[in-house]
C-alpha positions as CSV (number, residue, x, y, z in Angstrom):
1,X,0.1,0.1,0.2
2,X,2.8,2.5,0.7
3,X,4.6,1.9,-2.4
4,X,1.1,2.3,-4.4
5,X,0.6,5.7,-2.6
6,X,4.1,6.9,-3.3
7,X,3.9,5.6,-7.0
8,X,0.6,7.7,-7.1
9,X,2.1,10.7,-5.8
10,X,5.0,10.7,-8.1
11,X,3.1,10.0,-10.8
12,X,0.5,12.8,-10.2
13,X,3.5,15.4,-9.6
14,X,4.7,14.2,-12.9
15,X,1.3,14.8,-14.6
16,X,1.0,18.1,-13.2
17,X,4.4,19.5,-13.7
18,X,4.8,22.0,-16.5
19,X,6.2,20.9,-19.7
20,X,9.2,22.6,-21.0
21,X,9.4,23.7,-24.7
22,X,12.7,22.3,-26.1
23,X,14.5,23.8,-29.0
24,X,17.5,22.1,-31.1
25,X,19.4,24.0,-33.5
26,X,21.7,22.5,-36.6
27,X,25.0,24.2,-37.0
28,X,26.2,25.4,-40.6
29,X,27.8,22.3,-42.1
30,X,26.5,19.9,-39.7
31,X,23.6,17.4,-39.8
32,X,22.1,16.8,-36.4
33,X,19.7,14.3,-34.7
34,X,17.1,14.4,-32.1
35,X,14.9,11.8,-30.5
36,X,11.8,12.8,-29.3
37,X,10.0,11.7,-25.9
38,X,7.6,9.2,-28.3
39,X,10.7,7.7,-29.8
40,X,10.4,9.6,-33.2
41,X,13.6,10.5,-34.5
42,X,14.6,13.9,-36.4
43,X,17.5,14.7,-38.7
44,X,18.3,18.6,-38.8
45,X,20.0,20.0,-42.1
46,X,22.5,22.9,-41.6
47,X,21.2,25.8,-40.2
48,X,17.8,24.2,-39.0
49,X,15.6,24.3,-35.8
50,X,13.2,22.2,-34.5
51,X,11.0,23.5,-31.5
52,X,9.1,20.7,-29.5
53,X,7.9,19.8,-25.7
54,X,9.8,17.5,-23.6
55,X,6.8,15.3,-23.8
56,X,3.6,14.9,-25.7
57,X,0.6,15.1,-23.9
58,X,-3.4,15.0,-25.2
59,X,-4.2,13.7,-28.6
60,X,-1.5,15.4,-30.7
61,X,2.0,15.5,-30.9
62,X,3.1,19.0,-32.0
63,X,6.6,20.2,-33.2
64,X,7.8,23.5,-34.9
65,X,10.4,23.7,-37.8
66,X,12.5,26.1,-39.6
67,X,14.7,24.8,-42.4
68,X,15.1,21.3,-43.3
69,X,14.5,18.1,-41.2
70,X,13.9,14.3,-42.0
71,X,11.3,12.8,-39.7
72,X,10.8,9.0,-38.9
73,X,7.4,9.3,-36.4
74,X,6.8,6.8,-34.3
75,X,3.5,4.9,-35.2
76,X,0.7,6.0,-33.0
77,X,-2.7,5.7,-34.4
78,X,-4.5,7.6,-31.7
79,X,-2.2,10.8,-31.5
80,X,-1.7,12.6,-34.4
81,X,2.1,13.9,-35.2
82,X,2.1,17.7,-36.4
83,X,5.1,19.5,-38.1
84,X,4.0,23.3,-38.3
85,X,5.9,25.6,-40.6
86,X,5.1,28.8,-38.6
87,X,3.1,31.2,-40.8
88,X,2.5,28.6,-43.4
89,X,1.9,24.8,-43.4
90,X,1.2,22.0,-41.0
91,X,2.0,18.4,-42.0
92,X,0.6,15.8,-40.3
93,X,0.6,12.1,-40.0
94,X,0.5,9.1,-37.6
95,X,3.7,7.1,-38.3
96,X,5.8,7.5,-41.4
97,X,8.8,8.9,-43.0
98,X,8.9,12.4,-44.8
99,X,11.3,15.2,-45.7
100,X,10.3,19.0,-45.2
101,X,12.2,21.8,-46.6
102,X,11.2,25.2,-45.5
103,X,14.1,27.6,-44.8
104,X,12.4,30.9,-44.1
105,X,14.6,32.9,-46.8
106,X,13.0,30.2,-49.9
107,X,10.0,31.3,-51.4
108,X,9.0,27.5,-51.6
109,X,8.3,25.1,-49.0
110,X,8.8,21.1,-50.3
111,X,7.1,18.2,-48.3
112,X,8.8,14.9,-49.6
113,X,7.2,11.4,-48.5
114,X,9.5,8.1,-48.0
115,X,7.1,5.9,-46.7
116,X,3.3,5.8,-45.4
117,X,1.0,8.8,-46.1
118,X,0.8,12.6,-44.9
119,X,-1.5,15.3,-45.2
120,X,-0.7,18.8,-45.8
121,X,-2.6,21.7,-45.5
122,X,-2.2,25.6,-44.6
123,X,-2.9,26.9,-41.4
124,X,-6.3,27.3,-40.2
125,X,-7.5,25.9,-43.8
126,X,-9.9,23.0,-43.6
127,X,-8.5,21.5,-47.2
128,X,-5.4,19.5,-47.5
129,X,-3.5,17.3,-50.0
130,X,-2.6,13.7,-49.1
131,X,0.7,12.4,-50.3
132,X,2.0,9.1,-51.2
133,X,5.3,7.6,-51.1
134,X,7.8,9.0,-53.9
135,X,5.7,12.5,-54.1
136,X,6.0,16.0,-53.3
137,X,3.9,18.6,-52.5
138,X,5.6,22.5,-53.4
139,X,3.8,25.2,-51.4
140,X,4.6,28.9,-52.9
141,X,4.7,31.5,-50.2
142,X,3.8,34.3,-52.2
143,X,0.7,32.6,-54.2
144,X,-0.2,30.2,-51.5
145,X,-0.5,27.4,-54.0
146,X,0.4,23.7,-53.8
147,X,1.4,21.2,-56.8
148,X,2.2,17.6,-56.2
149,X,4.7,15.7,-58.4
150,X,7.0,12.6,-58.3
151,X,10.4,13.4,-56.7
152,X,13.7,11.7,-56.7
153,X,13.9,10.5,-53.0
154,X,17.6,10.1,-53.3
155,X,18.2,13.6,-54.2
156,X,15.8,15.1,-51.7
157,X,16.9,12.9,-48.5
158,X,20.3,11.9,-49.1
159,X,21.7,15.0,-47.1
160,X,20.8,13.0,-44.0
161,X,23.6,10.8,-44.9
162,X,26.1,13.6,-45.1
163,X,25.6,13.9,-49.3
164,X,24.8,16.5,-51.3
165,X,23.3,15.0,-54.6
166,X,22.8,17.0,-57.7
167,X,20.6,15.8,-60.9
168,X,20.4,18.4,-64.0
169,X,20.5,20.9,-61.0
170,X,20.6,24.6,-61.8
171,X,23.6,26.7,-60.7
172,X,20.9,28.9,-58.5
173,X,20.1,25.6,-56.8
174,X,23.7,24.7,-56.3
175,X,24.9,28.1,-54.7
176,X,21.9,28.1,-52.6
177,X,22.6,24.5,-50.9
178,X,26.3,25.1,-50.9
179,X,26.1,28.6,-49.1
180,X,23.9,26.9,-46.6
181,X,26.3,23.8,-46.1
182,X,29.3,25.8,-45.9
183,X,28.1,29.0,-44.4
184,X,29.3,31.2,-47.3
185,X,28.0,34.1,-49.3
186,X,28.0,33.2,-52.8
187,X,27.8,35.8,-55.6
188,X,27.5,35.1,-59.7
189,X,29.1,37.4,-62.1
190,X,27.7,36.8,-65.5
191,X,24.3,35.7,-66.8
192,X,25.4,32.6,-68.6
193,X,26.2,31.0,-65.5
194,X,22.5,30.7,-64.5
195,X,21.8,28.6,-67.6
196,X,24.5,26.0,-66.5
197,X,23.2,22.6,-64.6
198,X,25.0,19.9,-63.0
199,X,24.9,16.3,-62.1
200,X,27.2,15.3,-59.1
201,X,27.5,13.6,-55.6
202,X,29.5,15.3,-53.1
203,X,30.4,13.4,-49.7
204,X,33.3,14.6,-47.6
205,X,34.7,17.2,-50.4
206,X,35.6,20.4,-49.1
207,X,34.0,23.7,-50.5
208,X,37.5,24.3,-52.6
209,X,37.8,20.9,-53.8
210,X,33.8,21.2,-54.9
211,X,34.5,24.4,-56.5
212,X,37.5,23.0,-58.5
213,X,35.3,20.4,-59.8
214,X,32.8,23.0,-61.1
215,X,35.3,24.9,-62.8
216,X,36.0,21.7,-64.9
217,X,32.8,21.1,-66.1
218,X,32.0,24.9,-67.1
219,X,33.9,28.0,-68.2
220,X,33.9,29.6,-64.9
221,X,36.5,30.7,-62.4
222,X,35.8,30.5,-58.7
223,X,37.5,32.7,-55.9
224,X,37.3,32.4,-52.4
225,X,37.6,35.4,-50.2
226,X,38.5,34.8,-46.6
227,X,36.7,36.8,-43.4
228,X,38.7,40.0,-42.6
229,X,38.3,41.7,-39.2
230,X,36.5,45.0,-38.7
231,X,37.1,47.8,-36.5
232,X,34.9,46.3,-34.1
233,X,36.9,43.1,-34.0
234,X,33.8,41.2,-35.9
235,X,34.5,39.3,-39.1
236,X,32.5,39.4,-42.0
237,X,31.4,36.1,-43.7
238,X,33.5,34.0,-46.2
239,X,32.6,35.0,-49.8
240,X,32.8,33.0,-52.9
241,X,32.8,35.0,-56.2
242,X,32.0,32.5,-59.3
243,X,32.6,34.5,-62.7
244,X,31.8,33.7,-66.4
245,X,34.8,33.2,-68.5
246,X,32.6,33.6,-71.6
């Protein structure tokens, strides 16, 4: 009886304890992994942020994302798992695997389904899109329009395994991903550069190695400007200039 009384009071105190909101941020150039209280696993890409409660209560498991993350959601058919992209979308599932690319500075939000199914909807809107494995929904923040298409899962999700895979990717996409991964500013000089497309796989290559490979496949010249210290002792970001040779 004494043991039961102590256990009852302990559980009572635990249930009445305020739930702390936690936040994990992945540094630039790194992939971080976090396991949530329900056993769900989340991989965070470079420069991404995930907010979540220390434990889930009620009928819904709610988290908030800024950046890119791959979710492996523990199956729980009684408690829906919701990922909120503040101001825009909610991605919901009960147990599945999917990738969300939702950096604040990008005009599109992309949700790609690897296994199971997910529902994607605008915040406070009743309508939604249901995805099947291999599909991707792209939401344009400016027009509030959703488009569903087939996706290349290898290209979309390989970042969580430390790879950057490009398949006929535009130069704009390449510099966006390189800039984020290496935390550098990249500037293009020459209109022709925007028409170049690349197919490549990068794993452990440094920024210098990648730029050298890009130079070998197109008439461009890359220059890295190292950070300089200013009068207030702060440092500028490293900058890359990519110039057309045409």
